[in-house]
C-alpha positions as CSV (number, residue, x, y, z in Angstrom):
1,A,15.4,-18.3,-2.2
2,G,16.2,-21.3,0.0
3,S,14.3,-24.4,0.9
4,A,10.6,-24.3,1.9
5,P,11.3,-25.2,5.6
6,A,13.9,-22.5,5.8
7,L,11.5,-20.0,4.2
8,A,8.8,-21.0,6.7
9,Q,11.1,-20.5,9.6
10,L,12.2,-17.1,8.3
11,C,8.5,-16.1,8.0
12,Q,8.0,-17.1,11.6
13,M,11.1,-15.3,12.8
14,P,11.8,-12.5,10.2
15,W,13.9,-10.6,12.7
16,A,16.5,-13.4,12.3
17,A,17.7,-11.8,9.1
18,D,18.2,-8.1,8.2
19,F,15.9,-6.2,5.9
20,A,18.2,-6.4,2.9
21,A,18.5,-10.1,3.2
22,R,14.7,-10.6,3.4
23,V,14.2,-8.3,0.4
24,H,16.6,-10.5,-1.5
25,V,14.6,-13.6,-0.6
26,F,11.4,-11.9,-1.6
27,R,12.7,-10.8,-5.0
28,A,14.0,-14.4,-5.6
29,L,10.6,-15.8,-4.8
30,V,9.0,-13.3,-7.3
31,A,11.6,-14.1,-10.0
32,T,10.9,-17.8,-9.6
33,D,7.2,-17.2,-9.8
34,K,7.6,-15.0,-12.9
35,L,9.4,-17.8,-14.8
36,A,6.7,-20.3,-13.9
37,V,3.9,-17.9,-14.9
38,R,5.5,-16.3,-18.0
39,G,7.6,-19.2,-19.3
40,G,10.7,-17.0,-19.6
41,D,12.1,-13.5,-18.8
42,G,11.9,-12.2,-22.4
43,S,15.6,-12.2,-23.0
44,A,17.4,-13.8,-25.9
45,G,16.8,-17.6,-25.8
46,R,14.2,-17.3,-23.0
47,P,11.1,-16.0,-24.7
48,R,7.9,-15.6,-22.7
49,T,5.2,-18.1,-23.5
50,A,2.4,-16.4,-21.6
51,S,0.4,-13.7,-23.4
52,E,0.8,-10.1,-22.2
53,L,-2.0,-7.9,-20.9
54,L,-2.5,-4.8,-23.0
55,I,-4.8,-2.1,-21.8
56,T,-5.7,1.3,-23.2
57,V,-6.3,4.3,-20.8
58,R,-7.2,7.9,-21.3
59,R,-4.9,10.4,-19.7
60,K,-7.7,12.0,-17.6
61,R,-9.4,8.8,-16.8
62,V,-6.5,6.5,-15.7
63,L,-8.1,5.1,-12.6
64,H,-11.5,4.6,-14.2
65,D,-10.1,2.9,-17.3
66,G,-7.6,0.8,-15.4
67,Y,-10.4,-0.4,-13.1
68,A,-12.7,-1.2,-16.0
69,Q,-10.1,-3.3,-17.7
70,L,-8.3,-5.0,-14.8
71,A,-10.6,-5.3,-11.9
72,H,-12.4,-8.3,-13.4
73,Q,-9.4,-10.1,-14.7
74,P,-8.5,-13.4,-12.8
75,P,-6.1,-12.4,-10.0
76,A,-3.3,-14.5,-11.4
77,A,-3.5,-12.7,-14.7
78,L,-1.8,-9.7,-13.1
79,R,1.3,-11.7,-12.7
80,R,1.7,-11.6,-16.5
81,V,3.4,-8.6,-18.2
82,L,1.2,-5.6,-18.3
83,R,1.5,-3.2,-21.2
84,V,-0.2,0.2,-21.1
85,R,-1.1,2.5,-24.0
86,F,-2.1,6.0,-23.2
87,V,-4.5,7.7,-25.5
88,S,-5.9,11.3,-25.7
89,E,-9.6,12.1,-25.2
90,L,-9.8,11.8,-29.0
91,G,-8.4,8.3,-28.9
92,L,-5.0,9.2,-30.4
93,S,-2.1,7.1,-29.1
94,E,0.6,8.8,-27.2
95,A,4.3,7.9,-27.8
96,G,5.8,6.2,-24.8
97,I,9.6,6.3,-24.1
98,D,9.7,2.7,-23.0
99,H,7.3,0.0,-21.8
100,N,8.5,0.1,-18.2
101,G,8.3,3.9,-18.0
102,V,4.8,4.0,-19.3
103,F,3.8,1.2,-16.9
104,K,5.3,3.0,-13.9
105,E,3.5,6.2,-15.0
106,F,0.2,4.3,-15.1
107,M,0.7,2.7,-11.7
108,E,1.5,6.1,-10.2
109,A,-1.6,7.7,-11.7
110,V,-3.8,4.9,-10.5
111,I,-2.5,5.1,-6.9
112,S,-2.6,8.9,-6.7
113,G,-6.1,8.8,-8.2
114,A,-7.3,6.3,-5.6
115,L,-5.8,8.5,-2.7
116,A,-7.4,11.7,-4.0
117,G,-9.6,13.2,-1.4
118,D,-12.5,14.0,-3.7
119,L,-12.9,10.3,-4.4
120,G,-13.6,9.4,-0.8
121,L,-11.8,6.1,-0.6
122,F,-9.0,7.4,1.6
123,V,-8.4,10.1,4.1
124,A,-5.2,11.6,5.5
125,T,-4.1,11.6,9.1
126,L,-4.0,14.9,10.9
127,H,-0.3,15.2,11.4
128,S,1.7,12.9,9.2
129,K,-0.7,13.2,6.3
130,N,-0.4,9.5,5.6
131,F,-3.5,7.8,4.1
132,Y,-5.9,5.2,5.5
133,A,-9.2,3.9,4.3
134,H,-12.2,6.2,4.7
135,P,-14.2,4.7,7.5
136,H,-17.5,5.4,5.7
137,A,-16.5,4.8,2.1
138,A,-19.3,2.2,1.7
139,A,-21.8,5.1,2.1
140,L,-20.1,7.0,-0.6
141,H,-19.5,4.2,-3.1
142,E,-21.8,1.2,-3.6
143,D,-18.9,-0.6,-5.2
144,A,-16.4,0.4,-2.5
145,E,-15.4,-3.2,-1.7
146,H,-14.4,-3.8,-5.3
147,L,-12.6,-0.5,-5.6
148,Y,-10.5,-1.3,-2.5
149,E,-9.8,-4.8,-3.9
150,F,-8.6,-3.2,-7.1
151,V,-6.3,-0.9,-5.1
152,G,-4.9,-4.0,-3.4
153,R,-4.2,-5.6,-6.8
154,M,-2.3,-2.5,-8.0
155,L,-0.3,-2.4,-4.8
156,G,0.5,-6.1,-5.2
157,K,1.4,-5.6,-8.8
158,A,3.8,-2.8,-7.8
159,L,5.6,-5.2,-5.3
160,Y,5.6,-8.0,-7.9
161,E,7.3,-5.9,-10.5
162,G,9.6,-4.1,-8.0
163,V,8.2,-0.7,-9.0
164,T,8.5,2.0,-6.3
165,L,5.6,4.4,-6.0
166,D,4.6,7.4,-3.9
167,V,2.3,5.4,-1.5
168,P,2.1,7.4,1.8
169,L,-0.1,4.8,3.5
170,A,-0.4,5.0,7.3
171,P,1.5,2.1,8.9
172,F,-1.5,1.2,11.1
173,F,-3.6,0.8,8.0
174,V,-1.0,-1.4,6.3
175,R,-0.8,-3.4,9.5
176,R,-4.5,-4.1,9.2
177,V,-4.2,-4.9,5.5
178,L,-1.7,-7.6,6.5
179,G,-4.2,-9.1,8.9
180,R,-2.4,-7.7,12.0
181,A,-3.9,-5.5,14.7
182,S,-2.7,-2.2,16.0
183,S,-2.9,-1.2,19.7
184,I,-2.8,2.0,21.7
185,D,0.9,2.3,21.1
186,E,0.3,2.9,17.4
187,L,-2.6,5.4,18.0
188,P,-0.4,8.5,17.6
189,E,0.0,7.5,14.0
190,L,-3.7,8.3,13.6
191,D,-4.5,10.9,16.2
192,A,-2.0,12.1,18.8
193,Q,-4.6,14.2,20.6
194,L,-6.8,11.1,21.1
195,H,-3.8,9.2,22.4
196,S,-3.1,11.9,24.9
197,S,-6.7,11.9,26.1
198,L,-6.7,8.1,26.6
199,T,-3.4,8.3,28.4
200,F,-5.0,10.9,30.7
201,V,-7.9,8.5,31.4
202,R,-5.5,5.6,32.0
203,T,-3.3,7.5,34.4
204,Y,-5.9,9.6,36.1
205,T,-5.3,9.6,39.9
206,G,-8.8,10.6,40.9
207,D,-12.2,8.8,40.5
208,V,-12.5,8.1,36.8
209,S,-16.3,8.0,37.1
210,D,-16.1,11.8,37.6
211,L,-15.2,12.1,33.9
212,C,-18.7,10.9,33.0
213,L,-17.5,8.4,30.3
214,S,-19.3,5.3,29.1
215,F,-18.5,2.4,26.8
216,A,-20.0,4.4,23.9
217,I,-18.2,7.1,21.8
218,D,-19.4,9.7,19.4
219,V,-17.9,9.6,15.9
220,E,-18.5,11.8,12.9
221,R,-20.2,9.9,10.0
222,L,-20.6,12.0,6.9
223,G,-21.1,15.2,8.8
224,A,-23.4,13.8,11.5
225,Q,-22.5,12.7,15.1
226,V,-23.3,9.0,15.7
227,S,-23.0,7.1,18.9
228,V,-21.1,3.8,18.7
229,E,-21.1,1.2,21.4
230,L,-17.7,-0.3,22.2
231,R,-19.3,-3.3,23.8
232,P,-22.9,-4.6,23.9
233,G,-25.0,-2.2,26.0
234,G,-22.0,0.1,26.3
235,A,-24.0,3.3,26.5
236,A,-25.3,2.2,29.8
237,I,-22.0,1.1,31.2
238,P,-20.0,3.8,33.0
239,V,-16.2,3.9,32.9
240,D,-14.7,3.6,36.3
241,N,-11.3,2.9,37.9
242,A,-11.8,-0.9,37.6
243,N,-12.7,-1.0,33.8
244,R,-10.8,2.0,32.4
245,I,-8.0,0.0,30.9
246,Q,-10.6,-2.0,28.9
247,Y,-12.2,1.3,27.8
248,V,-8.8,2.7,26.6
249,H,-8.1,-0.4,24.6
250,L,-11.6,-0.7,23.1
251,V,-11.4,3.0,22.0
252,S,-8.0,2.4,20.4
253,D,-9.2,-0.8,18.8
254,F,-12.2,0.9,17.3
255,H,-10.3,3.7,15.6
256,L,-7.3,1.6,14.5
257,N,-8.9,-1.7,13.6
258,R,-12.7,-2.0,13.8
259,Q,-13.8,1.0,11.7
260,I,-11.4,0.1,8.8
261,S,-11.6,-3.8,8.9
262,A,-13.9,-4.3,5.9
263,Q,-11.8,-1.9,3.8
264,A,-8.5,-3.6,4.9
265,R,-9.9,-7.1,4.1
266,A,-10.8,-6.0,0.6
267,V,-7.3,-4.5,0.0
268,H,-5.8,-7.7,1.4
269,R,-7.8,-9.8,-1.1
270,G,-6.5,-7.8,-4.0
271,L,-3.0,-7.8,-2.7
272,M,-2.9,-11.6,-2.1
273,G,-4.5,-12.2,-5.5
274,V,-1.2,-11.1,-7.0
275,L,1.3,-12.1,-4.3
276,H,1.4,-15.6,-2.8
277,P,0.1,-15.7,0.7
278,G,3.0,-15.8,3.1
279,W,5.5,-13.7,1.2
280,L,4.7,-10.5,3.1
281,R,5.1,-12.3,6.4
282,L,8.8,-11.6,5.9
283,F,8.2,-8.0,6.7
284,S,6.7,-5.6,9.2
285,A,4.1,-3.1,8.2
286,A,6.7,-0.3,8.1
287,E,9.0,-2.5,5.9
288,V,6.2,-3.1,3.5
289,C,5.7,0.6,3.2
290,T,9.4,0.8,2.4
291,L,9.0,-1.8,-0.3
292,W,6.4,0.3,-1.9
293,A,7.9,3.7,-1.6
294,G,11.7,2.9,-1.4
295,D,14.2,4.1,1.1
296,N,14.8,7.8,1.6
297,V,18.5,7.6,0.8
298,E,20.9,9.6,-1.3
299,V,20.9,8.6,-5.0
300,D,24.3,7.2,-6.0
301,V,24.6,8.5,-9.6
302,D,27.9,6.6,-10.2
303,D,26.3,3.3,-9.1
304,L,23.3,4.0,-11.3
305,R,25.6,4.7,-14.3
306,R,27.6,1.5,-13.8
307,H,24.4,-0.6,-13.9
308,T,22.7,1.1,-16.9
309,D,22.1,-0.7,-20.2
310,Y,21.8,1.4,-23.3
311,K,19.5,0.7,-26.3
312,G,18.4,2.4,-29.5
313,G,21.9,3.1,-30.7
314,Y,22.9,5.0,-27.5
315,H,26.1,4.3,-25.5
316,E,27.9,5.8,-22.6
317,L,29.8,8.3,-24.7
318,S,26.7,9.6,-26.7
319,P,26.4,13.3,-26.2
320,T,22.8,13.0,-25.0
321,V,23.7,10.3,-22.5
322,R,26.7,12.4,-21.2
323,A,24.4,15.4,-20.8
324,L,21.9,13.2,-18.9
325,W,24.5,12.1,-16.4
326,Q,25.8,15.6,-15.9
327,G,22.2,16.8,-15.3
328,L,21.6,14.1,-12.8
329,R,24.7,15.1,-10.9
330,D,23.4,18.7,-10.7
331,F,20.0,17.6,-9.2
332,S,19.4,17.6,-5.5
333,N,18.3,14.3,-3.9
334,E,14.7,15.6,-3.8
């Protein structure tokens, strides 16, 4: 992973190395941390000395059961190996194909459950359908802060284990989670129409005061229209040609940063409880999204086959394995 000074320099200038090189550094940092936390990688001659976390979840209550058993664990505990056992509503254990497969299934179910619209923790953008924190989640859930922190822990666990998930989070929200601010340039990620309206105000060639705007905006809060001041006393401050640039930036800041700051801080706490602070400084928000969801590239079946290990008596020439590879070749990339 390199020396500490070199890592610090790379964090300050991540653009000095390409994405693949920075991913390699990140994975090396995680691998070193895993050895320190777990005492070994579980291979022959290198047994783990740290105990594993074992949780039991019901198929229809994955998010609820996962939260109940993991949300109050010490943050560092999630760096240990996590084993998941699925049970039916009657408490009967399901047979898992392998530990890693069951773990990935659990992680996918937790994240998809957290993003579900009926839960009210996240909402989708109008055009891209990427998700960001519900601005008024605190009014829907008295424990919203802890739920967001749990989501952050699960996202951190996914990065720590190198598990890719379907996590269509909006880049502007991820940017806020990372402690960075978005500006009007990123506003189309949230609302292209609002960006167009603000561009009109910014470039208007007439008298802006004719538009009858003030430093207060109306936002919808759980079905009701609420006036929000962009600056103290903003409702009484008209927007004119002299202050319109400030108005445009304050409106953008409210929608992209202010209204989701508390939720983003909670996700950040959960994320940094699993990952060491500083690791994600290697990446932009868009690159962190790629770490979670993976690259949208063609699957190289031959490369996958060359790097596959077989267990349980199976080998490359087993009829079942040969049928598997043939089936994979017939699949589309989707």
